[in-house]
N, C-alpha and C positions, 0 to 999 in steps of 0.2 A: 726611768730605768735603763739598761745599761745597751746599746748597740757598737757593732763595728762599723763606720764609715766609710765611703769615699769622699773624699775633698774633693782631691784635684784626679785628673786620671794620669794611671799611672804604673808601678810592678806588687806584687801583693804587697809588701813591705810597707808599704807609702798609708794603708789604711790605720785609721786611728778607734780609739775605747774610747766614747765618750757616755754622761747619761744626756737623757733629752727626757724630754715631758711621756710620758704613757699615751698613747695615741685613744681617741675616743672612738666609739662607734656610731659613724651616722649611716643616713638611710640606705637599708639593702646593706650594710654590712654585718661584721662580728669581727670582737676584739679575737686574737688565739694567743694563750699563751701559750712560747713558742718551747716545744723540748727539744727538737736536734732540727737541723735545716743540714741534707744534701751539701751534696757540691758539686759543681757539671762544667763542663768546659764551656760556654757561654758567660759563666761569672767570668775567666779567663778576658777573654775577648770584653767582658763591659767596660772593666779596670780599661782597658785599653784604647777604650770607647770604637771600637772594631765591629761592636752586634747589633743588630736590624733593631733591636730594641733601646733604647736610647734613653733611661731616668734620667731625668736632673740633678745636678750636683748640687747639695752634696748625698747620696743613698750610702743604703749599705745593700750589701751582696747578698747570694743566696735567694736563691727561685722555687728551693721545693721543701718542703714544713711536716715536720709533724708536730702535733698538741694539740690543747686542751683549749674545749671553747668556754672563755673568760663572761663578753658581755654580748649579746647581743642589741643590731638598734630594729629601727623602726619597720618596718614593714617583711623581716625576716620569717617564715618558716619552716616549721621540720628539722630546726636544730634547738637545744638546751645548755646549757647552763652544764658544764663538766663532761661534755658530750670530744671521745676520741677522735681527731679527725688528722686526716693530712690533705698537703693543697698544693697547688705549681700557683709561683707569686710573682712568675719574673724577675721580682729583685724584695728586699727587706730582710730577708731572712735570717739573716745574719742581727740578733735583737731579742730580749729578753718574752718582747708581746708586739703583733701585727694588725691591723688592723686592713680586712681584708674582703671582697666583696664579699657571700654570701655561696654567689652562685659558683663558685671553683674551693667550695667546700665537700670532701668526699668523706664519712665516716668507717674508720677499719673495722677492718675485723679483731673482736678481742685479745688471739692471741697471737698479731702482731706486736711487737716489743716498736718503741719509738724510735730507733735509727734502725730497723730496719721499712717502716711504715716511710720514711725522710727520703729514706736510697734506693724507695722505692718507683716512683711515679714517673719521672722524665727518663727513666734507662727504661721500666718495659714499657712505660704509657710509647714510647717512641719506638722498639723495636714491634711491637706488636703489632702497633700502628703502622711497620713499614713492610711487615714481612705477611701481615690477614690482609692487610687492606690492599695497601700496594704493589707488593709481591706475588701478591696470590700464593702464597709456598700449600705445597702439595705435599701432602706424606710419597717418604720414595722418592722425590727431590735431592737434586744438591744441592748444598745449600755453602756459600763460601762466608768467613766474618774476616772481613780488616780490620784490624785496631782490636783483637780480639778479647786480653786481658783485660783491655777499659772496660769503666762504665754500664753503655747502649751496645758493645759487643760482646761484655759475659751477657748479658739480659739475651742479648741475639740468640748464642750458643744454644742456653737453657730452652729457649721461647723455641728455634728449630725443631731441638731435640724432640720437646714437649708436643712438635706439630708434626708428628714422624718423617720432618725431614733426615737424609745423612747431611752430617755436619765438617766442615774441614773449618776449621781454627789457624788465620795466619796472625800470627805478628812477631816483634821483635826479639827475643830472647826465648831461651829454652825455660827460663824462671815460671814468663806470662804463659811459657803455653802450655805447664805443668799445671796452672792455673786453669787450664779451659778444658783443659782433660778432665779432671775433677769434675768436671762443671756439664758434660753432657759433648764434646766434640770428641765424633771419630777419626778424624787425621786431623794433624797439625805442619803447619809450613809456617819455617823458623828465615822471613824475608829475608832477614841478619846477612844470610849465610846460605841461603838460597835464591834461585829465578825465580819469583813468584808462577810468571806465566807460565815454567816449565811445568815447574810441581804441579799445579792445577791439573794440567792437560797428564800429566802423567796418573794423577791420582785419583782420574775420573776420565779412567781408557780414551784420552784422546776425543772425547765428548764437551768436553766442557761442563762448567755449573752451571745447572738453573737459574738460581737466585745469587747473584753478590749483592753483600751487602758494606756498604761501603765510608763509614768518616771518617777516613784520616784521606783520600787526598794525595793530590800530591804526585811522586813518580809512581806510586802501586797503580793507580784509576786505570789508567791504560792498558799495560799489560793484563790485568784485572779484566777489564772487559776483551779484549782477544782472544779469553780462555771462558768467555764464555759461551753456552751453549745454543744449537738453534735455537732462534722465539725462547733466547735470555732477559732477564728484567734485573737490569743494574739499578738496583738502590741509593741514590746520593743523600747520606743523612749530613754530613757536615764538609770539614777542611782542619779537619787537628793539625795536619803535617804544615797551615798554612799557606800550601801554595794550591789557586784553585785552578785545576788543571785541564790543558784545553784537548778537545778529544776528534777527532777525525771522524767527522761524519760517516762517512765512507762505512767504517767498522759497521754501522744500524743496518747499513745496507746488506754489507757482505751477509752478515747472521741472522738478518730479518731481528733483534733483539730490539730491549725497549729499555730507553735512559728515562728512568723513574726520579722525580722527587717526593722527598719526603721531610716536609714543615711542619712535626708535630702539632709545635706551637699554633699555629695558623689551622688549622683542623681541629684545637680544643675550644676555640674562640668563635670558631663559623657554625658547626659539629656539634656538639654539645652534649644532645642523644646518645649519638653514639660511641665519642668519649664515655661518656660513662659505663655505658654500657660493654665499650671496651675493659673496661676498668672491673666492672664486677666479673668480669670473667677472667680478669687475672686473678683477680683477687683469691675465685673458684680453683685458679691451677695450680696458687701460693698452701691452699687449705689444703691440698690433696699432696700436698707435696716434692709437688712437678716442679717449683719453681721456688729458688731460695736466695737474694740476693748477697750477694761476698762483702762485704764491708770490710776493708784490708787496715782504716785506721780512724782511728778520730781525735778530734783536737774541742781542748774547750774554747769558747767562745772567745777570747782573749789572744789565741791564739788560728784565729781560723783562716790569715794572711799567709799561713806557714801548710793549711789543708790548700788553699788555690794558689799553693805554689810547688805542692807537690801535682798539681795534672799541669797547671806549666811546664813543667819539667816529664814531663808523662811518665813519670815513674811509678804511678796509683796501680793497681790492680783491682777491678771492681769500683765501689764504691768508698770518695771519702767523705765520710762526716762529720761538722764540726754540733757539741752537744752542748745545749745553753745551759 
């Protein structure tokens, strides 16, 4: 079978397409015929050896897949050959087949196509866990989403709208903000031209945001915290800007606000039943048409490095998917 391998840490262009023996399902595992693989920012970090999860070399990137159950290992129940599934894999998804624990597999709705399924779990799972479980977003509250046109950001915009919040999307260009408005943003901020702190205050009548969703980090985090509301919640999703900000803790004192970490991957591993419940709730929102993953571009497996490069260069809007 064909797989796209990282054989040494470096840029996405260093990935190599190779033929390798097909995987076998050990006890507790299944083998999936991969149909599509979503591309996420952790794939960029994996290739640079900067992510908290570090698979041994060589490895295939690709942390979320959709596909068909091909073979089933000993001790696996509840799945059959031919089942349509999605799964969070950590890595290994840039391949024609993958062996994964049956425990991470979730069957997908009949109406969900492969590309949508591959673009669904990590972004919506992260954002739903962030807004529902960590941020406890309530109807009528104001949500500010930084990096709002990216994969997790756009999912947060859609989910915030579906949860009844007033959503303010912040991104770095009018083109990106237009996509945010199409997906439910009530107001927008172009922080390449506008002062983020002052614009947040203006759009909230000086009260600040009840919840801030921040997958960007860098220079945007502190001004966003300075424009949170009394007892606001600042959700730390990641650091796509590359820099981990140093936040003056007196801001939490003055505003009575909370800085809350959101590590969806650890949540999935520690609380699988809650994760599955969240996923079923997300499927329900999808079936009702309240959320709809936006796949802005697709690439064949041989060009998977270009897909990761699109994310690394921050050109992506919504999700990028590798079609196997």
